[in-house]
N, C-alpha and C positions, 0 to 999 in steps of 0.2 A: 273216450274224448282223442282229440287231434292233440298229437305233442305241439309243444308248442318251444322248443330249447331242442340245441343241437345233443351238448352234453351235460349232464349232472355231477359230473366228476368236478375237483378240482383242478380245471386246466381250462385252455382258452386258445385262441386259434392268430396268428402273427396278424397285426397289424398295418406295419410300417417296414419298408423292405428296407428302410435303415435302420441301424441298430440305437441312434443314437437317439433316434426320434420312437422308436418299440420303448427303448428304456423311460421316456419322459410316460410312457401310455398307462405305465406299470407303478404303482404303491403300496409303503406298507399301511396298513391300516393305524397305527397309531403316527403317520407323520403330520395329519393334520392336527393332532393335541401337541404337536412339539412345534407349532410352526401359527395354532392362534390363540392358545393360554397364554403367551405372552402379550401377544394383542390387547383380549380380556385383561390381562393384569396392569397396561399401560392404561387404560382408556380406564380403567377402577382409580387408580393413579390421580388421575388426569382429573376426574370427576370430584375427587376427595379434596386431593391437595390444594390443585390448580386452580377447580371451577368451584371450593368451596361448596358444592350441595349439600343441602339436607339429605341427610338415609332415606327417606322418603321419597323424596324426589328420584335416589339414584334409585331405589329399587319401584318406582313408578312405571321409567322410563325401560328399567330391564326386562320388566313386566311386557310391556306396549314391545319391544324390539324382538321377543321371543315370540309372541304371539302376531306379531307381522311374517316371522319366519314360515311358521308353518304355513301361512296364506301363502308366501315366494317358493317356499316348496310345494308345495299343491300344485300353483299355478305352470312353474318349470316343470316338474314332473309330466304335467298329462299335457299343455301347450307347447313347449320346448322341444323336451327328450323324447316327447313321440309323436312328433312332428317329421313326417317324411317330404322333403322339398321333391319336384317331379323329377325323373332322371334316374342315369346311373352315378350320375356326379351326385345328387341328395341323396338315393338308396346309399351309398359310401357313406357319405357324412353322418347317416344316423346311425349305420351299422358302428361307427367312432364312437360318437356321443354316447348312445343309448342301446344300440341293438347286440353288440358285444354285451351286454349285460344279461337280454334274455335268450340270448343264444347260450351262452352259459354262466348262467347264474350263481355259481358256487366257488368261478373264478378267485383266489383269496385275492390279488394281484390287482384286480379292478373290479373294488365293492366302494371304494371309499374314493371321492373328486380329486382324483390326479392335481398337485401344487399349479399346473401350468395352465388350469382352467379354473381350479378354485380364488387364485391370489387375484389375475385381473377381474372377475367377478365380482370380488370382493370389495377391491379398488371404485368398483363404478359404482354400487349399490351405497358405497360411504360417501361419496361425490353427491349420489342422488338424494342422501337422506339429509347430509349434512345442509340442502338447500332447502331443507322443508323443515327439520329442526332447529335449524342456525350452528354454530361451530359451537357451542357449550353441553345443548342436553342433547346432542348425537353422539355425545362420551357415552351416557349410559345405555342408549337406545341402541349404539352397536355392541355393549356389550351384552346384551340382550340376543339380538341379531346372529351375533358369532355363537355364543353358547345355544341357542338352535340350531345352527349347523353342526355343530360338533356332535350334538344328540342326534341330530337325523342321521352324520356318518357314521358313528361310530355304531351307532343300534342296526345301521342299515346289514355293517359286519357281523353282527351280533346275532340280528335274523339268520340270516345264512350261515354261519358256523356255532355258534353256541346254543347249548342247551336250557331252554326254558323253563322255568316251574310256579313261579308264579300267574298267578289269571290274565294279572294285568299284560307282562310280556307274551305272554298267549295269543291272548288278542291281537297284538300285535304283530306278531309272527302270523296267525293266521291272516290277518286281514292282508297280510305282504305275497305271503304263498299262493294266496288265490290268484292276486294280481299274476305271477309268472306262471301258474301253473291251471289257471282255468278259465280268467280273464283276462288280457292283460289293457283291453278296454274301461276298467274301473279298478277299482282300489290305489289310487293318484297317490293320497297319502300314503308314507314310510314311518313315519316316525308317531301319526296321528292319525285316524281314522274323520276325524270331526269334519275337513272340509269334505269330505266324501259323502258325509251326513247330510251336509248340508248343501251341497250342490248335485247331492243322488245321483251320485256315483259308485255306490260302496255295493256292496253283495248283499242279497238277501239270505235272512235267515231262518231257516229250515223248522219249522215249525212240527214239533215232536206231536203224534197222534195221542191221545189219554183217553183213553176208556171211559163208557160211558153207562153208569148204574143207572136202574130202575127198578124201581120198588113196585 
């Protein structure tokens, strides 16, 4: 099988000449929690006390937001992160956004999305969903959307660096490892293989041969 990574150690390549820019390209895996847990708390407060939404409505839109995130995650990974614009500049942009992760898949500082990218994306998505759901229902919806993003980011780190024991986590880890070490043109779902099943971009399950008894 062709080697599809440069290094499998906890190391990486320098991406920017500027120390300032280089620092912004690296992030500890807990940083998204510090940034977005207060955002979740804020919108939960608004949903309950300012908008006085029912518990059922809040839970419904949290579920919808989480589901929309899983689809967004798949689309971003497949069509944005894995898109390489033409030319040297295009290759450079692809390397910065995602190629570096495939070359150095176990680099601990480049496994979660840096705030310099995630915050502008979060603002854009919020404005989009506010236009769709309105200024009230967007609050519980965005709780689910951000919670889904956090699950994606933290589980991505865990997949690469935590020992998995449960069948659930092992299935998710094996799915993502195949994306890195078997075929990067499949397995775009990181936190869930659901959309890979829907769009047939998953991996074939090898069938074990069973012995046939003839009486």
